[in-house]
N, C-alpha and C positions, 0 to 999 in steps of 0.2 A: 364292515364293508365300506365301500366308497359311497359318498353322498353327492348326487348331482343336482344342481339347480340350473335349469335352462337346457339340460341335456339328459338323455337317458343312458349315456355310456360314459360315466365319469372315470377318469384315469388316475385320480388321486383321492386322498381321503375326503377332501372337500373340493369340488370342481364347480365353478360358477361360470356360466357361458351367457353372454349377452345375446340380444336378439334385435336385429334392425338397428334403430337409433337408441335403444334402451341400453344404458350403461350397466355393466355386470355387477357393480357394487356401489352403494352409497350409504353414508351415515348422516342422519339429520337430527336436529335438536327437537325438543318437545313442541316447538312452534312450526316445525317443518323447514327450518333454515338448513341448507346443506352445509355440513361440517367437513365431510371427506368424501371423495368420489374416485373411482377408477373407471376411466372411459373405455369405449370400444377400441380406441387407438393405443391403449396401454398407458395413457397419461394418468398421473396421480395428482389430485388437487386436494389441498388442505386449506380450508377457509374459502374455497372457491369451487364451483361445480363446472367451471369451464377452464380447466388447466391448459396452458399453451405450451407446456414442455413436459418432459417425462416426470418432473416433480415441480409443481407450482405451489408456493406458499403465499397466502394473502392474509395480511393482518386486518384488524378491525380497529377503527378509531377509538382510542381510549381503552382498548383491551390489551391483552398480553402481547409481548414482543413476538416476532415472526419465527425465530429459530434460536435454539439454545442447546449447547453441548455441555454436559456436566461430567465431573470425575466420579470415581466409585463412591465417594463420600457425599455426592450431591452438590458439590461446589461447582458453580458455573465457570467454565474455562473459555467459552466462546459464545458470543450472542450477536444476533442481528436484530436491531430494533425496528419498530414500525416506521421510523424515519429513514431507514436504509443504512444506518450507521453500524459498523462492525466493531465489536469490542473483544479483544483477546486479553483475558485476565481481568476484565471489568464488565459489569452488567450495565454500565451507564456511559458508553463512549461519547466523547464530546465532539467528535468529527467523523468523517467518512471511515477512517481506520484509527483506532486508539489501542495501542499496545501497552498494557499496564503490568509493571513488575513490582511496584511499590509506590506508596504515596510520596509525591514530590513536596507537599506542603504548600503548593501554590494554589491560588484561586483558579479553578478550571476555566480555560478559555475555549476557543474553537479553532479548528484547523483541519485541513484535509487529512494530514498525517500527524499523529501525536504519539511520541514515545515517552512514557513516564516511568520513573524509577525513584526509589528513595536514596539511591547511590548514583554511581556513574551510569551514563547512558551512551550507547554506541550504535552507530548505523554502519553496517559492514557491506562492502562490495568485494566478493571473492571470485577470481577467475584465474586461468592458467597464465604462466609467465609471458607467453608471446602476445597476450591480449592487454587491453586497457579498460578502464572504467570511466564513464562519463556521466555528468549531470548536465542536462541541457535546459536552457531558458529560452523561451520564444513567445511569439504572438502571431496572429494571422497574417500580419504584414511582413515580418522578417523571418518567419519559419522557426523550426526547432533549433537551428544552429545559431541563433542570434547571439546568445551568450552561453558559455559553458565552463565547466571545471573538469579537467581530464587528468587521469593518472595512468602513465604507461609503465607497466610492470617491468618490462625488459630493460628500460633505461632509467627506471626509478625517478621519473621526471613528472612533476606536478605542473600543469599548465592552466592558465586562466585566459579566456578569450572573450572578445566582444565583437559583434557584427561578423560572426563566423570566422574571425581571425585571431590567432594567438597573440596576446599582448605581453604576457609575462610568464616565465617558466622558472622552476626551481629544481635543480638536479639533485641526485643522491648525495652529492658532496656539500650541498647547501649554497651552490653558486646560483645567484639570481640573474636572469637575462631579461632585459627589457627590449621589446620590439620598437618602442617609440621613445621620445625624450622623457626624462624623469622630471616632473614638476612637483616641488614641495611647497604647499601653501598652508598658511595658518596664522593666527593672531598671536600665538605664543612662541616660545623657544623651540627649536628643532635640534635634537641631539643625535649625532651619529658616532657610535663607538668604533674606534679603529681608524685606519687610514682610508682616505678617499682618493681614488684614481680617476683622472679624466684623460681618456685616450690610452689608458693602460689598465690591465687587469691585475697587475702586481705592484701597487703603490708602496713606496718605501718610506714615505713621510705622511704626516697628517693630511697634506694636500699635495698630490703628485700630478702635475700636468705634463703630458708628453705629446 
């Protein structure tokens, strides 16, 4: 039959009903420390008895990490540490998000986003032909459009901008367009392969001024 705790009319095999401010379910350690709780609001707390969301996980200093997902063989595939770092493919993420596919052989550094592999590494932006992909750089003074890198799929054009203005673009044919003057500075030699055109986009000699 059905077992009811806090109710005389259980509707399932085990039915637990809270009363007043009493939570319907709690698991505590041998010292009385709350390990897991289900509140009257339906919130679940692990490591805390006052969950603030439907599922609240709270770590303990020096103890196990907060969250771990493992494969069928027990290998960890995703982990959230007590420091709030997320590791995918690694149990020791070096930054806020660390995606690990193989050892790079480098000494671990730190960064908000780390992509690590023993071979090639790629970061992909995929969207429909009529759209574009943008990486924005900004600060509280200049906003998110201060600097950017944008790729327009329909024109196959890669643009680089500063101060919210496009400064240079490269189209699908490899033609580079500069919005401002081109200044080449350096202490060594500067080599340009091919013809140079000033006032023309089709130079016929090494230096063609039109």
